[in-house]
Backbone as JSON Lines, residues from 0, in Angstrom:
{"i":0,"aa":"M","n":[4.57,12.55,-42.06],"ca":[5.06,13.33,-40.82],"c":[3.85,13.82,-39.91]}
{"i":1,"aa":"V","n":[4.71,14.29,-38.84],"ca":[3.3,14.36,-37.7],"c":[3.27,16.02,-37.87]}
{"i":2,"aa":"S","n":[2.44,16.61,-37.49],"ca":[2.14,18.14,-37.86],"c":[2.62,18.87,-36.73]}
{"i":3,"aa":"H","n":[2.46,19.75,-36.75],"ca":[3.16,20.41,-35.58],"c":[1.88,21.15,-35.08]}
{"i":4,"aa":"V","n":[0.83,20.94,-35.1],"ca":[-0.52,20.8,-34.51],"c":[-0.52,19.85,-33.27]}
{"i":5,"aa":"F","n":[-0.12,18.6,-33.46],"ca":[-0.12,17.3,-32.47],"c":[1.17,17.72,-31.45]}
{"i":6,"aa":"K","n":[2.28,18.23,-32.38],"ca":[3.28,18.8,-31.35],"c":[3.14,19.85,-30.38]}
{"i":7,"aa":"D","n":[2.44,20.67,-30.85],"ca":[2.04,22.17,-30.05],"c":[1.17,21.65,-28.89]}
{"i":8,"aa":"M","n":[0.13,20.86,-29.33],"ca":[-1.0,20.46,-28.05],"c":[-0.31,19.12,-26.72]}
{"i":9,"aa":"S","n":[0.75,18.16,-27.83],"ca":[1.61,17.31,-26.5],"c":[2.53,18.09,-25.51]}
{"i":10,"aa":"A","n":[3.02,19.62,-26.18],"ca":[3.83,20.04,-24.88],"c":[2.97,21.04,-24.62]}
{"i":11,"aa":"K","n":[2.08,21.47,-24.66],"ca":[1.01,22.03,-23.71],"c":[0.38,21.21,-22.93]}
{"i":12,"aa":"I","n":[0.37,20.14,-23.12],"ca":[-0.6,18.86,-22.15],"c":[0.5,19.15,-21.22]}
{"i":13,"aa":"L","n":[1.77,18.43,-21.39],"ca":[3.13,18.18,-20.78],"c":[2.96,19.83,-19.6]}
{"i":14,"aa":"E","n":[3.16,20.82,-20.24],"ca":[3.58,21.84,-19.74],"c":[2.04,22.08,-18.4]}
{"i":15,"aa":"A","n":[1.03,21.67,-18.73],"ca":[-0.17,21.94,-17.5],"c":[0.16,20.98,-16.55]}
{"i":16,"aa":"L","n":[0.42,19.64,-17.19],"ca":[0.71,19.02,-16.68],"c":[2.0,18.68,-15.19]}
{"i":17,"aa":"N","n":[2.44,19.49,-15.92],"ca":[3.74,19.34,-15.93],"c":[4.36,19.44,-13.69]}
{"i":18,"aa":"G","n":[3.39,20.71,-13.4],"ca":[3.35,20.96,-12.16],"c":[2.66,19.84,-10.75]}
{"i":19,"aa":"A","n":[1.36,19.39,-11.82],"ca":[0.91,18.78,-10.67],"c":[0.85,17.67,-10.2]}
{"i":20,"aa":"P","n":[1.71,16.66,-11.07],"ca":[2.37,15.33,-9.43],"c":[2.74,15.81,-8.13]}
{"i":21,"aa":"K","n":[3.64,16.99,-8.15],"ca":[3.96,17.31,-7.13],"c":[3.39,16.7,-6.08]}
{"i":22,"aa":"K","n":[2.12,17.45,-5.85],"ca":[1.15,17.09,-5.08],"c":[0.74,15.86,-4.62]}
{"i":23,"aa":"Y","n":[0.69,15.04,-5.58],"ca":[0.51,13.61,-5.51],"c":[1.77,12.61,-5.11]}
{"i":24,"aa":"S","n":[2.61,12.61,-5.39],"ca":[3.71,12.31,-5.1],"c":[4.26,11.57,-3.23]}
{"i":25,"aa":"G","n":[3.66,12.31,-2.83],"ca":[3.39,12.21,-1.62],"c":[5.07,12.49,-0.95]}
{"i":26,"aa":"D","n":[5.66,12.84,-1.33],"ca":[6.79,13.63,-1.24],"c":[7.64,14.51,-2.39]}
{"i":27,"aa":"E","n":[7.48,15.93,-2.0],"ca":[7.71,17.46,-2.91],"c":[9.11,16.98,-3.14]}
{"i":28,"aa":"A","n":[10.39,15.91,-2.36],"ca":[11.47,16.31,-2.78],"c":[11.72,14.99,-3.68]}
{"i":29,"aa":"K","n":[10.92,14.34,-4.3],"ca":[10.6,13.1,-5.22],"c":[9.41,13.49,-6.17]}
{"i":30,"aa":"P","n":[9.24,14.45,-7.02],"ca":[8.17,14.7,-7.58],"c":[8.11,13.57,-8.78]}
{"i":31,"aa":"L","n":[6.52,13.22,-9.02],"ca":[6.54,12.19,-10.08],"c":[6.7,13.01,-11.6]}
{"i":32,"aa":"G","n":[7.03,12.13,-12.17],"ca":[7.34,13.23,-13.9],"c":[6.62,12.37,-14.45]}
{"i":33,"aa":"L","n":[6.99,12.63,-16.05],"ca":[5.49,12.57,-17.14],"c":[6.27,12.22,-17.9]}
{"i":34,"aa":"S","n":[5.3,11.27,-18.67],"ca":[7.03,10.4,-20.2],"c":[5.69,10.1,-20.75]}
{"i":35,"aa":"I","n":[4.95,10.7,-22.46],"ca":[4.21,10.64,-23.04],"c":[4.46,9.96,-24.23]}
{"i":36,"aa":"G","n":[3.96,8.71,-24.81],"ca":[3.67,8.38,-25.85],"c":[3.03,8.34,-26.57]}
{"i":37,"aa":"I","n":[3.31,8.54,-28.27],"ca":[2.05,9.14,-28.48],"c":[1.74,8.21,-30.15]}
{"i":38,"aa":"S","n":[0.76,7.12,-30.02],"ca":[1.02,6.93,-31.43],"c":[-0.49,6.88,-32.24]}
{"i":39,"aa":"M","n":[-0.4,7.59,-33.72],"ca":[-1.33,8.15,-34.47],"c":[-1.82,6.86,-35.34]}
{"i":40,"aa":"Y","n":[-3.02,7.41,-35.41],"ca":[-4.08,5.93,-35.85],"c":[-4.47,6.38,-37.83]}
{"i":41,"aa":"S","n":[-4.13,5.58,-38.4],"ca":[-4.97,5.78,-39.69],"c":[-5.45,4.68,-39.98]}
{"i":42,"aa":"S","n":[-7.2,5.18,-40.27],"ca":[-8.13,3.74,-40.78],"c":[-7.81,2.95,-41.84]}
{"i":43,"aa":"E","n":[-7.09,3.86,-42.71],"ca":[-6.42,2.83,-43.78],"c":[-5.73,1.84,-43.97]}
{"i":44,"aa":"S","n":[-4.76,2.21,-42.38],"ca":[-4.01,0.91,-42.21],"c":[-4.2,0.03,-41.86]}
{"i":45,"aa":"G","n":[-4.81,-0.35,-41.11],"ca":[-5.84,-1.69,-40.92],"c":[-5.54,-2.14,-39.41]}
{"i":46,"aa":"E","n":[-4.61,-1.56,-38.73],"ca":[-3.76,-1.31,-37.66],"c":[-5.04,-1.7,-36.31]}
{"i":47,"aa":"T","n":[-4.05,-3.15,-35.71],"ca":[-5.17,-3.4,-34.81],"c":[-4.98,-2.13,-33.13]}
{"i":48,"aa":"I","n":[-5.87,-2.15,-32.48],"ca":[-5.6,-1.16,-31.11],"c":[-4.53,-2.03,-29.9]}
{"i":49,"aa":"D","n":[-4.23,-3.3,-30.31],"ca":[-3.16,-3.6,-29.63],"c":[-1.76,-3.13,-30.03]}
{"i":50,"aa":"H","n":[-1.66,-3.41,-31.58],"ca":[-0.59,-2.8,-32.77],"c":[-0.31,-1.23,-32.09]}
{"i":51,"aa":"L","n":[-1.58,-0.68,-32.22],"ca":[-1.4,0.74,-31.34],"c":[-0.76,1.1,-30.37]}
{"i":52,"aa":"L","n":[-1.53,0.67,-29.82],"ca":[-1.11,0.8,-28.05],"c":[0.38,0.14,-27.94]}
{"i":53,"aa":"N","n":[0.68,-0.87,-28.26],"ca":[2.21,-1.42,-28.25],"c":[2.67,-0.32,-28.86]}
{"i":54,"aa":"R","n":[2.39,0.53,-30.23],"ca":[3.42,1.64,-30.46],"c":[3.81,2.55,-29.77]}
{"i":55,"aa":"A","n":[2.5,3.1,-28.71],"ca":[2.69,4.17,-27.87],"c":[3.23,4.06,-26.53]}
{"i":56,"aa":"D","n":[3.37,2.64,-26.01],"ca":[3.96,2.03,-24.86],"c":[5.77,2.14,-25.18]}
{"i":57,"aa":"E","n":[6.07,1.63,-26.53],"ca":[7.2,1.89,-26.95],"c":[7.72,3.44,-27.16]}
{"i":58,"aa":"A","n":[7.5,4.31,-27.34],"ca":[7.31,5.48,-27.56],"c":[7.32,6.18,-26.49]}
{"i":59,"aa":"M","n":[6.81,6.05,-25.32],"ca":[7.16,6.36,-23.46],"c":[8.57,5.98,-23.24]}
{"i":60,"aa":"Y","n":[8.49,4.39,-23.36],"ca":[9.65,3.64,-22.65],"c":[10.98,4.34,-23.58]}
{"i":61,"aa":"N","n":[10.78,4.83,-24.82],"ca":[12.02,5.38,-25.17],"c":[12.38,6.77,-24.64]}
{"i":62,"aa":"V","n":[11.08,7.73,-24.24],"ca":[11.11,9.13,-23.94],"c":[11.35,8.79,-22.39]}
{"i":63,"aa":"K","n":[11.31,8.22,-21.72],"ca":[11.94,7.49,-20.15],"c":[13.09,7.65,-20.22]}
{"i":64,"aa":"R","n":[13.91,7.01,-21.03],"ca":[15.27,6.56,-21.27],"c":[16.11,8.03,-21.78]}
{"i":65,"aa":"Q","n":[15.23,8.72,-22.34],"ca":[16.12,9.69,-22.35],"c":[15.75,11.07,-21.66]}
{"i":66,"aa":"G","n":[14.87,10.98,-20.91],"ca":[14.6,11.67,-19.19],"c":[13.43,11.91,-19.36]}
{"i":67,"aa":"K","n":[12.7,12.08,-18.4],"ca":[11.48,12.17,-17.68],"c":[10.89,13.57,-18.13]}
{"i":68,"aa":"G","n":[9.71,13.66,-18.28],"ca":[9.23,15.53,-18.66],"c":[9.3,15.31,-20.45]}
{"i":69,"aa":"R","n":[9.12,14.35,-20.82],"ca":[9.0,14.97,-22.52],"c":[8.11,13.78,-23.21]}
{"i":70,"aa":"F","n":[7.56,13.8,-24.26],"ca":[7.3,13.31,-24.89],"c":[8.0,12.81,-26.79]}
{"i":71,"aa":"S","n":[6.56,11.91,-27.08],"ca":[7.49,11.22,-28.22],"c":[6.35,10.38,-28.87]}
{"i":72,"aa":"F","n":[6.56,10.99,-30.41],"ca":[5.24,10.24,-31.51],"c":[6.07,8.62,-31.76]}
{"i":73,"aa":"A","n":[5.0,7.63,-31.81],"ca":[5.54,6.04,-32.53],"c":[5.92,6.56,-33.62]}
{"i":74,"aa":"D","n":[7.08,5.3,-34.41],"ca":[6.96,5.32,-35.96],"c":[5.8,4.65,-36.22]}
{"i":75,"aa":"Y","n":[5.66,4.71,-37.57],"ca":[5.02,3.53,-37.86],"c":[5.36,2.48,-38.55]}
{"i":76,"aa":"D","n":[4.89,1.39,-38.14],"ca":[5.23,-0.05,-38.57],"c":[4.47,-1.09,-38.82]}
{"i":77,"aa":"P","n":[4.15,-1.27,-40.06],"ca":[3.03,-2.01,-40.38],"c":[3.09,-3.15,-40.33]}
{"i":78,"aa":"A","n":[4.5,-3.7,-39.98],"ca":[4.6,-5.47,-39.77],"c":[3.87,-5.97,-38.27]}
């Protein structure tokens, strides 16, 4: 289970960055959106960095399908 601390930190990061991309989009009518995928690493898992990044990437795309401005934690699948 993901700790509430990590959820709180993720929400704060999203909140802090949410307004910043507007000035970088080049068009305030079309602001950039943020979607964050997070995967947790355990040194006991033997998971490779590639698998860790793939899980974070999958979590990010799941969030994008639900709407921007969110974050999601990846499920751990040792396969």
